[in-house]
C-alpha positions, 0 to 999 in steps of 0.5 A: 631678145629678138635676132634683129635686136641682137644684130642691131645691139651688136653693130652698135658695138664695133668690136663685137664682130662678127656676129656668130653665136658665141658673139650674140651670146656675149652681147646678151650677157655683157650689153643686152638691148632690152635691158630695162633700167631700174627705177634710180633709188632715193640716194645711193651709197654708192654710184659706179661709172664704168663696168671694167674690172675696177668697176665691177670689183668696186660694185660688187664688193660695196653691194656684197657689204650692204651698200646701195650701189648703182653701175653705169656702163655705156658700152660692155660689162667686162671693159677691156679685159674681158672684150678686147684685152686679157681674155681673148689675147690670152686665148690667141697666145695658148693657141700660138702655143699649140702651134710651136708645140706641133711645129717643134714636136719632133725635138721631144721624139713626136712625129707630126705628118707634114702639112699640119698648120693652125687654121686661124678661122677655128682659132678665132672661134675658140677665143670668141666661144671661151670669151662669151663663156666667161662673159656669164661673170660680168653679166648685167643679170649677175649684178642684178643679182647681186643687188646692184642697180645696172644702168646701160648708157652715157654716164654724166655727172651733172654736180658733185653728188649727182649723175645722169644716164638716159634721163635718170638722176642717180644721186649719190653720197659716194661715187666712183670713176672706173671708166678705164682707157683706150687704145691710143692712136698715133697721129702718123699722117695718112695712117688713119686714111689707109685704116689700122687695127688696134686690141679693140678690132683685132679680135674681130678678124676671121682670116689671117693677114698675110703681112702684118706691120705691128707698131709698138714694141711694148707688152700688146705689141710683142704678145700679138706679133709673136702670136700671128708669127707662129699662126703663119703670118709675115710680122714686122715689129716696128718701134722707134726706140732700139730696145722692145719692152722699154720698160724691162732690163736690157738682159730680159729684153734680150731674151724676148728679142731672140725668142721673137726673131726664132718665131719669124718676127722681124724686128724693125727697132730704132725706126719711126714711120713717116707716113702711110699710104694705100698701094695697089698691093696693100698699104705701104709704111714709109719708115726712116731709120737713123735718117735712111728711108725705106718702105714696107708693104703690108696687108694690116697695120696693128697699132699698140703704141699705149693707151689714153684715159677715158675722161671725155663726155663725163662732166668732170668739170661739173663734179669738180673733178680735175683731170688730165687728157694724158695721165687721166683723173687726178687722185690723192693716195687714198684714190680720192680725186679733187671732189671730197665725195668722188673717188676713182680706180683703175686704168683711168687714174694709174699708170699701172695699167693691168687688170689686177691693179684695177682689182687691188685699187677697187678694194681700196675704194670701197674701204676708203669711201664707204668705211673711212679708210685710210689705206693708200695705193702707194703702198701696193706691191705691183707685179706685172707680166708680159706673155710672150713666150717665154713670159717676162714678169718683174715685181718692185725695183728694177736695178736702175731704179734703185740707183736713182734712189741711192740704194745699193743692192746685191743681185742673185741670178739663177740661169733656167739652164741650172733647173733641172725641170726647165731643162727636161721640158726644153724650156731653158731660155731664161732666168731669175734675178732677185735683187736685195738691199746690199749686205742683206736679204730683204728683197727689193725687186726681182725679174723672171724670164720663163715660160711660166713666169706669170705663174711664179712671180706671185711667191716673190711678190708675197715674200715682199709683202710678207717681209720674207728675205731670201733665207726664207726662200732657201728654207722652203720646201719646194717640190722636185722637179719644178720650175719654181725651184729657181726660187729656192736657188736664188735663196741658196745663193744668198745663204752661200753669200754669208760663208765669208772666208773668215766664217768658213775658217770658224766653221772649220775649226768648230767642225774639228773640234767636234770629231 
C-alpha cells in the first residue's frame, strides 16, 4: 500500500487520527485499502456481519470447527473495543495512574523534583503505539489465515438466506448479526453546532484541553473524567441524576465520587444542560440545577450518555429480522432472531454492553447456530467493572434487585482498611460486600471497590458459577499478603455467623469434656 492510499483509507475513517506511523499500522491491519475481496463460496455455513468482539469470536470459533465462514465489516475490524473503547481508554487510564503515583510519591518516601508533569502528547502516542501492536490479533490478514473469507464493505441482507457486500452475493445456511453499538448523541439544542467529542473521537486528540465538560456520569464518563483530571485538565462532570454510576449501590458510588473529587473532578449532579453555544472564550453550556440556571464555559465537551445499537442500513426487513432502534435486534434466549436462520450477538442485542459479554454470547451463537445447541444467554453469570481508581466491580444481584424479587439476603462486608496488603499499598479506600441467601452461604451477588476490583471479581464469579459458597472461600488458602484476602475474610465472617450462642455453649461443653 502506498502512503497516499494509507492516508486516503484513514481519512475515510475519522476515528483514526492523526496519520502517524502507529495509526497507519492500525489501518493496514484492520481496514487495508488494497484488500482483495475473496470470491464468494457457493454457500456459507455462517456469514457474520460486524467484526467487533462478538463477530470476531464467532467467525474464528466457527472456522476453527470446520465451518465455511464469511466475515463482513464496513469500518474497522476489532470494533469499538480495539479502536475506540477498551484498548485506548485503558492505555490512557494506566498513564493517568502513573501520573498520580508520581504526584503522591512523597507519601511513600520518594522525592520527586518539582515540575514533573504528564506529557499528554506522549501519553496519546503511547496509546496509539500499543493499539497498533494489539491490532495484529484482529487483522484481516490473520482472519484470512484462520480460513475466514473477509469482506470489507457495507453488508446488507437481501433475503432470509442472502447478503450483499460490494456487489457480491453471499448465501448462507446461518448468519450472525454482530454490528455492535455506537455513541448516543444527546438532542441538546446547540450542542451539535458547537461540536463535541465522544469515545469515538476523543482518542484522536493530540493536545490536552484546558477545560473539559463531561456529559454523563456512567462508566465512560467517570473513567475519562478522572483520567483527564489527572493529566492536569480542569474537568466538570455533569449529569441529570444525583448519583454517578446509577447502576451501583449508593455506598459504592460514594467511594468513587470521593476519589474523583480528590483528583480535581468537579461533580455537577442533579443538573441538566439546557443549551450550548459558542463564545469568544470557548463553548458555553447553559445549565439548570433544581430550577436555578448557571453557565459553564469550557474548551471541549465530551459526551458519554450511553450507546445506541447499529441496526440501520442492514436490510433487516428483507431478512425478516425485527428490531428496535433503541434496544437493538430482537432475540430469544438462545440468541435466535425472528428469522430462524439468523442469530445475533454482542452490543446490538443485549443490555450488557461489555466486551466479555460479547465474547460469551458469540460462543453461544456458535453452538446454537451450527450444532443445534440449546444454550441460553439468560443463564450466564455476568460480572462487570468500571475502571476508575479505585475500580468498582460487581457480579450477580444487587440488594435492591433481591428485594424486588422478594428474596431475603444476608450481607457480609469487609473494609479494605482491614486487609493488610491494602494498608501496605496505601489503597484502603474500598470494600467488599457479598450477598447470600438469608441463613445460607450461597452467593447471590457481590460488589467490590478496590484498585484491583476487576482482577478480583472473577473469583466470586467462578464461585457463583460453580455453586461454591462462602465456606469454600473461607477454606481456600489465599497468599498473604494480597488484597484478594478480602474474599477469605468474607468467608470467615460467614463461618462466624454460624457460631450462634447455642452452638457456642455446646462447643464449650464438648471441649471441657475433652480436657
